[in-house]
C-alpha positions in Angstrom: 0.0 0.0 0.0 1.5 3.3 -1.1 1.7 6.5 1.1 -1.3 8.2 -0.6 -3.5 5.2 -0.1 -2.5 4.9 3.5 -3.3 8.6 4.0 -6.7 8.3 2.3 -7.5 5.2 4.4 -6.5 7.0 7.6 -8.9 9.9 6.6 -11.7 7.4 5.9 -11.2 5.7 9.2 -11.4 9.0 11.0 -14.8 9.5 9.4 -16.0 6.0 10.5 -15.7 4.5 7.0 -14.6 0.9 6.7 -12.8 -0.9 3.9 -16.3 -2.0 2.6 -17.7 1.5 2.5 -18.6 3.4 -0.7 -15.9 2.6 -3.2 -16.5 5.7 -5.2 -16.1 7.9 -2.1 -12.9 6.1 -1.2 -11.6 6.5 -4.7 -12.3 10.3 -4.7 -10.5 10.8 -1.4 -7.5 8.7 -2.5 -7.3 10.9 -5.7 -7.5 14.0 -3.6 -4.7 13.0 -1.3 -2.6 11.9 -4.3 -3.1 15.2 -6.0 -2.3 17.0 -2.8 0.9 15.0 -2.5 1.8 15.8 -6.1 1.1 19.5 -5.4 3.4 19.5 -2.4 6.1 17.8 -4.3 5.8 20.3 -7.1 6.0 23.2 -4.6 9.1 21.6 -2.9 10.7 21.3 -6.3 10.0 24.9 -7.1 11.4 25.9 -3.8 14.6 23.9 -4.3 15.1 25.6 -7.7 14.9 29.0 -6.0 17.5 28.2 -3.3 20.7 30.2 -4.2 19.0 32.5 -6.7 19.5 36.2 -6.3 16.2 38.2 -6.1 15.5 41.8 -7.1 15.9 43.9 -3.9 12.5 45.4 -4.3 10.9 41.9 -4.1 13.3 40.8 -1.3 11.8 43.4 1.1 8.3 41.9 0.6 9.4 38.4 1.5 11.8 39.2 4.4 9.6 37.4 6.9 8.8 34.4 4.7 12.3 33.7 3.4 15.9 33.9 4.6 18.3 35.8 2.4 22.0 36.2 2.6 23.7 39.6 2.5 23.5 40.0 -1.3 19.9 38.9 -1.9 20.3 35.2 -2.4 17.6 32.8 -1.0 19.1 30.6 1.7 15.9 28.9 3.1 12.2 29.1 3.3 10.8 30.1 6.8 7.2 29.2 5.8 5.2 27.6 2.9 4.5 30.0 0.0 1.7 29.8 -2.6 2.3 29.2 -6.3 1.5 32.9 -6.9 4.3 33.9 -4.5 6.7 31.5 -6.1 5.8 32.9 -9.5 6.6 36.4 -8.3 10.0 35.2 -6.9 10.8 33.3 -10.1 10.1 36.5 -12.1 12.3 38.6 -9.8 15.5 36.5 -10.3 18.4 38.6 -11.3 21.9 37.7 -12.2 24.0 36.9 -9.1 26.2 39.7 -7.9 29.0 37.1 -7.6 28.8 36.8 -11.4 28.4 40.5 -12.4 30.6 43.5 -12.2 29.5 46.6 -10.4 30.7 48.9 -13.1 27.1 48.5 -14.3 24.4 50.7 -12.8 22.2 48.7 -10.4 19.9 51.3 -8.9 19.4 55.0 -9.1 19.3 55.0 -5.3 22.8 55.0 -4.0 24.5 54.8 -0.5 26.1 58.0 0.9 29.6 56.6 0.8 29.4 55.7 -2.9 28.2 59.2 -3.7 30.7 61.0 -1.6 33.5 59.1 -3.4 32.0 60.3 -6.7 31.9 63.8 -5.4 35.6 63.7 -4.5 36.5 62.4 -7.9 34.4 65.2 -9.4 36.3 67.8 -7.4 39.6 66.4 -8.4 38.6 66.7 -12.0 37.2 70.2 -11.6 40.3 71.8 -10.1 40.6 75.2 -8.6 40.7 76.6 -5.1 37.0 76.1 -4.4 37.1 72.5 -5.6 40.1 71.8 -3.4 38.4 73.3 -0.4 35.3 71.2 -1.0 37.5 68.1 -1.5 39.1 68.7 1.9 35.7 69.0 3.5 34.5 65.8 1.8 37.6 64.0 3.0 37.0 65.1 6.5 33.4 63.8 6.4 34.6 60.5 5.0 37.2 60.1 7.8 34.5 60.9 10.4 32.9 57.6 9.6 29.5 59.2 9.6 28.4 58.4 6.0 24.7 58.3 6.8 22.5 59.3 3.9 21.3 62.4 5.9 24.9 63.6 6.6 26.1 63.0 3.0 23.0 64.5 1.3 23.2 67.6 3.5 26.9 68.0 2.7 26.3 67.6 -1.0 23.5 70.2 -1.1 25.7 72.7 0.8 28.4 72.0 -1.8 25.9 72.5 -4.6 25.0 75.8 -3.2 28.6 76.9 -3.4 28.8 75.8 -7.0 25.8 77.6 -8.4 27.9 79.7 -10.7 29.2 76.5 -12.4 26.0 75.2 -14.0 27.2 71.8 -15.2 29.1 71.0 -11.9 26.2 72.2 -9.9 23.8 70.0 -11.8 25.9 66.9 -11.3 26.3 67.5 -7.6 22.5 68.0 -7.2 21.8 64.7 -9.0 24.3 62.9 -6.8 22.6 64.3 -3.7 19.2 63.2 -5.0 20.5 59.6 -5.4 21.7 59.6 -1.8 18.2 60.7 -0.5 16.3 57.9 -2.2 15.3 54.8 -0.1 17.5 51.8 -0.5 17.7 48.2 0.8 20.0 47.0 3.6 21.7 44.6 1.1 22.6 47.5 -1.1 24.1 49.4 1.8 26.1 46.4 2.9 27.6 46.0 -0.6 29.6 49.1 0.3 32.2 48.8 -2.5 34.2 51.9 -1.7 34.1 51.5 2.1 35.5 48.0 1.8 38.1 49.2 -0.7 39.2 52.0 1.6 39.6 49.8 4.6 41.3 47.1 2.6 43.9 49.5 1.2 44.5 51.2 4.6 45.3 47.8 6.1 47.4 46.8 3.1 49.5 49.9 3.6 50.0 49.0 7.3 51.0 45.4 6.6 53.6 46.5 4.0 55.0 49.1 6.4 54.0 48.2 10.0 53.4 51.2 12.2 56.1 51.8 14.8 55.6 49.6 17.9 53.3 47.0 16.3 56.2 44.5 15.8 57.4 44.9 19.4 53.9 44.4 21.0 53.2 41.4 18.8 56.4 39.8 19.8 55.4 40.3 23.5 51.9 38.8 22.7 53.6 35.7 21.3 55.7 35.4 24.4 52.6 35.8 26.7 50.9 33.0 24.7 54.0 30.8 25.1 54.1 31.5 28.9 50.5 30.5 29.3 51.1 27.4 27.3 54.0 26.5 29.6 51.9 27.2 32.7 49.3 24.8 31.5 51.7 22.0 30.9 54.0 22.6 33.9 52.3 19.9 36.1 52.6 17.3 33.4 48.8 16.5 33.7 48.3 17.5 30.1 50.1 16.0 27.1 52.2 18.7 25.4 52.3 16.7 22.3 48.5 16.4 22.1 48.1 20.1 22.6 50.7 21.0 19.9 48.9 18.7 17.5 45.5 20.3 18.2 47.0 23.7 17.6 48.6 22.6 14.3 45.3 21.0 13.1 43.4 24.3 13.8 45.7 26.4 11.6 44.0 27.0 8.3 45.7 27.7 5.0 45.3 31.4 4.2 46.4 33.4 1.1 49.1 35.2 3.1 50.5 32.1 4.9 52.5 31.5 1.7 54.9 34.1 3.1 54.9 32.7 6.7 57.4 29.9 6.5 57.6 29.1 10.2 53.8 28.8 10.4 54.0 26.3 7.6 56.8 24.4 9.4 54.7 24.1 12.5 51.7 22.8 10.6 53.9 20.1 9.1 55.9 19.4 12.3 54.1 20.5 15.5 57.0 20.5 18.0 57.5 22.8 21.0 60.6 24.2 19.3 58.6 25.1 16.2 55.8 26.6 18.3 58.3 28.8 20.1 59.9 29.9 16.8 56.5 30.7 15.3 55.3 32.8 18.2 58.5 34.7 18.9 59.8 35.4 15.4 58.1 38.8 14.5 60.0 40.9 12.0 57.5 42.2 9.5 53.9 42.7 8.6 53.2 39.1 7.7 54.7 38.0 11.0 52.2 40.3 12.8 49.4 38.6 10.9 50.8 35.2 11.8 50.9 35.8 15.6 47.6 37.6 15.7 46.0 34.7 13.9 47.3 32.3 16.5 45.7 34.0 19.5 42.4 32.1 19.3 44.0 28.9 18.2 46.6 28.7 21.0 44.3 30.1 23.7 41.5 27.7 22.8 43.6 25.0 24.4 43.9 26.9 27.7 42.1 25.6 30.8 39.9 27.7 33.0 42.7 28.7 35.3 44.0 31.2 32.6 42.0 34.1 34.1 42.0 36.5 31.1 40.8 33.8 28.8 37.9 32.8 31.0 36.8 36.4 31.4 37.1 37.0 27.6 35.0 33.9 27.0 32.3 35.1 29.3 32.1 38.5 27.5 31.9 36.8 24.1 29.1 34.5 25.2 26.9 37.1 27.0 27.7 40.3 25.1 29.2 39.7 21.6 27.2 36.6 20.5 23.8 38.1 21.1 24.8 41.2 19.0 26.4 39.1 16.3 23.7 38.0 13.9 26.0 36.2 11.4 26.2 32.4 11.6 28.8 29.9 10.4 27.6 28.0 7.3 27.8 24.8 9.3 24.9 26.1 11.5 22.9 27.0 8.4 23.3 23.4 7.2 21.8 22.1 10.4 19.0 24.6 10.3 17.8 23.7 6.8 18.5 20.0 7.2 21.1 19.7 4.4 22.3 16.1 4.1 26.0 15.2 3.7 25.4 14.6 0.0 23.7 17.9 -0.5 26.0 20.1 1.6 28.7 20.5 -1.1 26.1 21.2 -3.7 24.4 23.9 -1.6 27.8 25.4 -0.6 28.7 25.7 -4.2 25.3 27.1 -5.3 25.4 29.8 -2.6 29.0 30.7 -3.4 30.2 29.9 0.0 33.1 27.8 -1.3 34.6 31.0 -2.6 38.4 31.2 -2.7 40.8 34.1 -3.1 44.4 35.0 -3.4 43.8 38.6 -2.4 43.4 40.6 0.8 40.7 42.7 2.5 36.9 42.5 2.6 36.0 43.2 -1.0 33.2 41.1 -2.6 33.3 39.0 -5.7 31.2 41.4 -7.6 33.7 44.2 -6.9 36.5 45.0 -9.3 39.7 43.2 -8.2 42.3 44.6 -5.9 46.0 44.7 -6.4 47.2 41.2 -7.4 49.2 39.2 -4.8 51.1 36.8 -7.0 53.0 35.0 -4.2 49.8 34.3 -2.2 48.1 31.0 -2.0 44.5 30.5 -3.3 42.5 29.8 -0.2 39.1 30.2 1.4 37.8 33.8 1.3 37.0 34.6 5.0 34.7 37.5 3.9 32.3 34.8 2.8 33.2 32.5 5.7 30.0 33.2 7.6 26.5 33.9 6.3 25.8 37.6 6.2 23.2 38.7 8.7 19.5 38.3 8.5 18.7 41.7 7.1 15.2 41.6 8.6 16.6 41.0 12.1 19.7 43.2 12.5 21.2 43.8 15.9 21.4 47.4 17.2 25.1 47.5 16.4 24.5 46.2 12.9 21.8 48.8 12.3 24.2 51.5 13.4 26.9 50.2 11.1 24.7 50.3 8.0 23.2 53.6 8.9 26.6 55.2 9.1 28.0 53.6 6.0 30.0 50.7 7.5 29.9 47.2 6.1 28.8 44.2 8.2 31.4 41.5 7.3 31.2 38.7 9.8 30.0 40.6 12.9 31.6 41.7 16.1 35.2 40.5 16.4 35.8 37.6 18.8 39.5 37.9 18.0 39.6 41.5 19.2 37.8 40.4 22.4 40.5 37.9 23.2 43.3 40.2 22.1 42.1 43.1 24.3 41.8 41.1 27.5 45.1 39.4 26.8 46.8 42.7 26.2 45.3 44.2 29.4 46.8 41.3 31.3 50.2 41.9 29.7 50.1 45.6 30.4 49.6 45.0 34.1 52.9 43.1 34.2 54.8 45.2 31.6 54.5 49.0 31.9 56.0 49.4 28.4 53.4 47.4 26.7 50.8 49.3 24.7 47.3 47.9 24.5 46.4 50.4 21.8 49.3 49.3 19.6 48.4 45.7 20.2 44.8 46.4 18.9 46.3 48.2 15.9 48.3 45.1 15.1 45.2 42.9 15.6 43.3 45.2 13.2 46.0 44.7 10.6 45.3 40.9 10.7 41.5 41.0 10.8 41.2 43.5 8.0 43.9 42.0 5.8 42.6 38.5 6.3 39.1 39.6 5.3 37.3 38.6 8.4 36.1 41.9 9.8 35.4 45.5 9.0 37.4 48.0 11.1 34.1 49.0 12.7 33.6 45.5 14.0 37.1 45.5 15.5 37.0 49.0 17.1 33.5 48.5 18.5 34.7 45.6 20.6 38.0 47.2 21.7 36.4 50.5 22.7 33.4 48.7 24.3 35.8 46.7 26.5 37.8 49.7 27.5 34.8 51.8 28.3 33.0 49.0 30.2 36.0 48.1 32.3 36.1 51.7 33.7 32.6 51.2 35.1 32.6 50.9 38.9 29.9 50.3 41.6 28.2 53.4 43.1 28.7 54.2 46.7 25.1 52.9 47.4 25.9 49.6 45.6 29.1 49.2 47.6 27.1 50.0 50.8 24.6 47.3 50.0 27.3 44.6 49.8 28.7 45.8 53.1 25.3 45.6 54.6 25.0 42.0 53.3 28.3 41.1 55.0 27.0 42.7 58.3 23.8 40.7 58.1 25.7 37.5 57.6 27.9 38.3 60.6 24.9 39.0 62.7 23.5 35.7 61.6 26.6 34.0 63.2 28.3 33.3 59.9 32.1 32.9 60.2 33.8 36.2 59.3 35.8 34.6 56.5 32.6 33.2 55.0 30.7 36.5 55.3 33.5 38.4 53.7 33.9 35.9 50.9 30.2 35.9 50.2 29.9 39.7 50.2 33.0 40.0 47.9 31.4 37.5 45.5 28.1 39.5 45.6 30.1 42.7 44.9 31.9 41.2 42.0 28.7 39.8 40.5 27.0 43.2 40.7 30.1 44.9 39.1 30.2 42.2 36.3 26.6 42.7 35.4 27.0 46.5 35.4 30.0 46.2 33.1 28.2 43.8 30.8 25.3 46.2 30.5 27.7 49.1 29.7 29.4 47.0 27.1 26.1 46.2 25.4 24.9 49.8 25.5 28.2 50.9 24.0 27.9 48.5 21.1 24.3 49.5 20.4 25.4 53.1 19.9 28.8 52.7 18.3 30.1 53.6 14.9 33.8 54.1 13.9 35.4 57.5 13.4 38.3 56.5 11.1 40.4 59.4 12.4 40.3 57.9 15.9 42.4 55.0 14.7 45.4 57.3 14.8 44.8 57.5 18.6 46.1 53.9 18.8 49.6 55.2 18.0 52.1 55.8 20.7 53.1 59.4 20.0 52.6 62.2 17.5 55.0 60.8 15.0 53.3 57.5 15.0 49.9 59.1 14.7 51.2 60.9 11.6 52.1 57.5 10.0 48.6 56.3 10.5 46.9 59.5 9.3 49.1 59.4 6.2 48.0 55.7 5.6 44.4 56.8 5.9 44.9 59.6 3.4 46.7 57.4 0.9 43.9 54.7 1.2 41.3 57.3 0.4 43.3 58.5 -2.6 43.4 54.9 -3.9 39.7 54.5 -3.3 38.9 57.6 -5.5 41.3 56.2 -8.1 39.4 52.8 -7.9 36.1 54.7 -8.6 37.7 56.4 -11.6 38.9 53.0 -13.0 35.8 51.0 -12.4 32.6 52.9 -11.7 29.6 53.3 -14.0 29.3 56.8 -12.7 32.7 58.0 -13.8 31.1 58.7 -17.2 28.9 61.3 -15.5 32.0 63.0 -14.0 33.9 62.8 -17.2 31.4 65.1 -18.9 33.4 67.9 -17.2 36.4 67.0 -19.4 34.5 67.6 -22.6 
């Protein structure tokens, strides 16, 4: 007996009909259930064909609560059953995947503020003259402020247009750019952020080629601290050093830049203590900085709970960062949609999550390529290593990022969380150690490797530093003292009363700091110029400021070499 027959018989039995009941009625019901089964199978087939397809952003918005999309409008899964009519609409709204198209083509008349500000700066460079140079300087300052909201950019452009009324063609172009900024746009379009990603990638590329003063020294000290904690863990002999070394080696992933990190490759092939020591302590250039920074989570993951800074960082990650981080590893997605082992590779390929690169930074496949890195390996692209966030369910931090023109790459940085708490521990023991320069070195790795935007790095660092300054109020301290007094009055031993009150005080303080951290993240957006504050002195700050300026210049050049809108600017040359 087939499935449809069993279903029909079950329905007949629920109605009190036996096998000897009206044959015609039984036949009709069987046909109905058979047709229903065929209909469901057809719907499921249509749904399967839509998985991985890129949908027009105007239609995406309508189905946000019925479907799950990735960051560039591709269907990941169905949250609920849809009608044939809805599936027809989605089928008709399929557009060519952004991983297969080049953004030199115009995609929408509505454009994010950052894109338009770059066009304006290119326009001012073409125009020339004192007034254009002055406006170019103001535009650069706005860019560096990190506040590239549509409101801020549109207001700036309209003010600029007012100053250019005597230059009719220039005035007309600037007004049209401002109009494009003011139009509504989708979150996915904001997150594409071609020029913001290029700017950050070039800034980091400059730093890796010429490491800022102090970053090599602090990274070497970080490597030593990791080695010291490793030694502390294995001092008793309770843990197998060989086993831990093997686990660390197995966790090291091939990255494009590891082609230039010979000692990391040596350790992967031969995980000995000698090779671990060499790998952690040999820091002489930008690639070595990337190497040691990349090892912080891999080495510290092996640490037991008695490594206090690691335990504290893990708690912050679990209770503060994870709830504000809406991106998920692809493996979690596989579990959510029930992808079998046989289907996983197919879906991974269809969604483009097996993407590889031999480049640097956080650019997307649909963006014009960056400077070739001929000596790099071809390896997994970490920018695509996690699913982009559910655009219908952004966290407060992610909303702030998109509003101010920053990309969401893989969410708040867990690496920065570990690095900052480790660096604070080192600084307590070494007065010469700079937490700020350590974070700058960490930023170099996270940006170059493609895992995070600078906003996702600095949000975590500044959040930790701000929250760790929070203390209990005098009333809150008094309440814990009152608790200790009540315990003593209740005949509790003094040591017990004191220990209990101290634990209560620490618990209150920890909760207060966690809340401050969360609040900071909800309201944070990066001011690029503040990155220079991570430098040790005026000279070093100048190095970083110069790198920011150079990166912006390269970004404007990138626009001029690749943008559809350069033809609008080039009318000035005629």
